[in-house]
Every structure is written in structure tokens, then in C-alpha cells.
C-alpha positions as CSV (number, residue, x, y, z in Angstrom):
1,M,-12.9,1.8,0.6
2,A,-10.7,-1.3,-0.1
3,A,-10.6,-2.6,-3.6
4,R,-13.2,-5.3,-4.1
5,G,-10.6,-8.0,-4.9
6,A,-8.3,-6.9,-2.1
7,R,-8.9,-8.8,1.2
8,N,-6.7,-6.5,3.2
9,V,-5.4,-3.0,3.2
10,V,-2.4,-2.3,5.4
11,A,-1.6,1.4,5.9
12,G,1.4,2.8,7.8
13,A,4.2,5.2,7.9
14,P,7.2,4.2,5.8
15,A,9.5,3.4,8.7
16,D,7.1,1.2,10.6
17,E,3.9,-0.8,9.9
18,A,3.8,-0.6,6.1
19,S,7.5,-1.3,5.6
20,T,7.5,-4.2,8.1
21,E,4.3,-5.7,6.7
22,L,5.7,-5.5,3.2
23,K,8.8,-7.4,4.3
24,N,6.6,-10.0,6.1
25,L,4.4,-10.6,3.1
26,V,7.3,-11.2,0.7
27,G,7.5,-14.9,0.0
28,S,4.0,-15.6,1.3
29,T,1.3,-17.1,-1.0
30,Q,-0.5,-13.7,-1.1
31,T,-0.2,-11.3,-4.0
32,V,0.8,-7.9,-2.7
33,G,0.2,-4.4,-4.2
34,L,2.1,-1.3,-3.2
35,I,0.8,2.3,-3.2
36,G,2.6,5.4,-1.9
37,L,4.7,8.5,-2.6
38,V,7.8,8.0,-4.7
39,S,10.0,9.5,-2.1
40,D,8.7,7.1,0.6
41,I,8.7,3.9,-1.5
42,S,12.1,4.6,-3.1
43,A,13.6,5.0,0.4
44,H,12.5,1.4,1.3
45,V,12.1,-0.5,-2.0
46,D,14.3,-0.4,-5.0
47,R,11.8,-0.3,-7.9
48,C,14.3,-2.3,-10.0
49,Q,14.3,-5.0,-7.4
50,V,10.7,-5.1,-6.3
51,P,10.3,-8.5,-4.6
52,E,8.5,-11.3,-6.5
53,G,4.8,-11.3,-5.7
54,V,4.8,-7.5,-5.1
55,T,3.1,-5.3,-7.7
56,V,3.7,-1.5,-7.6
57,L,0.2,-0.3,-8.2
58,A,1.0,3.4,-8.0
59,M,3.9,5.7,-7.0
60,F,2.9,9.3,-6.7
61,D,5.0,12.4,-6.9
62,S,3.0,14.4,-4.4
63,P,0.0,14.1,-2.0
64,E,-2.1,15.9,-4.5
65,A,-1.3,13.4,-7.2
66,M,-2.0,10.6,-4.7
67,G,-5.4,12.1,-3.9
68,A,-6.2,12.2,-7.6
69,G,-5.1,8.6,-8.3
70,L,-5.8,6.7,-5.1
71,Y,-9.1,5.2,-6.1
72,Q,-7.8,4.2,-9.6
73,A,-4.9,2.4,-7.8
74,L,-7.4,0.5,-5.7
75,R,-9.4,-0.4,-8.8
76,D,-6.1,-1.6,-10.4
77,A,-5.6,-3.8,-7.3
78,D,-9.1,-5.2,-7.9
79,H,-8.4,-6.0,-11.6
80,A,-5.0,-7.5,-10.8
81,D,-6.4,-9.8,-8.2
82,I,-4.2,-8.4,-5.4
83,D,-4.7,-10.1,-2.0
84,V,-3.1,-7.3,0.1
85,V,-2.6,-3.7,-0.6
86,V,0.2,-2.1,1.4
87,A,-0.2,1.7,1.4
88,W,2.3,4.1,2.8
89,L,0.7,7.0,4.6
90,T,1.8,10.4,3.3
91,G,2.5,12.1,6.7
92,H,1.5,15.4,5.2
93,D,-1.0,18.0,6.2
94,G,-4.0,19.1,4.1
95,I,-4.8,16.6,1.3
96,G,-2.2,14.3,2.7
97,A,-4.0,14.1,6.0
98,A,-7.2,13.3,4.2
99,I,-5.6,10.5,2.3
100,D,-4.0,9.1,5.4
101,D,-7.4,9.2,7.2
102,R,-9.0,7.3,4.3
103,L,-6.3,4.7,4.2
104,R,-6.5,4.2,7.9
105,R,-10.3,3.7,7.7
106,A,-9.8,1.2,4.8
107,S,-7.3,-0.7,6.8
108,A,-9.3,-0.8,10.0
109,G,-11.9,-3.1,8.3
110,S,-9.3,-5.6,7.2
111,P,-8.9,-8.9,9.0
112,P,-5.5,-9.4,10.8
113,L,-2.8,-10.8,8.6
114,V,-1.1,-14.1,9.5
115,P,2.6,-13.1,10.2
116,H,5.1,-14.4,7.7
117,T,8.8,-13.9,7.8
118,L,11.5,-14.9,5.4
């Protein structure tokens, strides 16, 4: 389920779709929210230098923590009027696989994004 205010949810593994989409969205007119595991996000985005227009909605320490806080993060996106939620997939088994499945299904219903590069 995408946040009510979010028009798109983009879900991908850190090294491919989500990371690329985040870079493409920076500088666009859309507000962007970011959700994922601390280890994945910190490998691709310096929290101290989060690009303008990108809001870190939630950074979780583990797939279990992400499972417990995912829906709150999506509600936060709704309240913050986020246009696009970029969510890193966990790549883990168990609860991580369930989270990844949920994010993939949420992103499947999103309309395609207009490409934007810096």
C-alpha cells in the first residue's frame, strides 16, 4: 500500500533501480522520500549530505525493525506531502523477503516516472 499522498513508490536493490531513481529525481520538481536499511542507504547516500528535495523518512537497523516501522514511514510520507517514495529492498530472507514483496507490489501500481537527470 502506497502512502495516500505519495503518487509513486519506487522499490529496488541498492545498487540498481532505487539508487538510480533517487539520482534521477534529485533536482526535479517532485519531493522525494527515502526508506531503507541504514547499511544500504549509508552506502549510497551520505545522511549529512542528503540532496535537497529528499527527505529521509526512515532508516532501519534491521529487516525486523523495517517490518515494524514500514507503514509508519509510509504514513509519514503522506503527512509530509511526498510525491515519490524511493524504498531500498532489503535483500534478506524471512521478514526481509516479505518486506521486499510488499514494496514490489506497492511500486507495481505506480505510474512510470518521467526521467530526469542532473
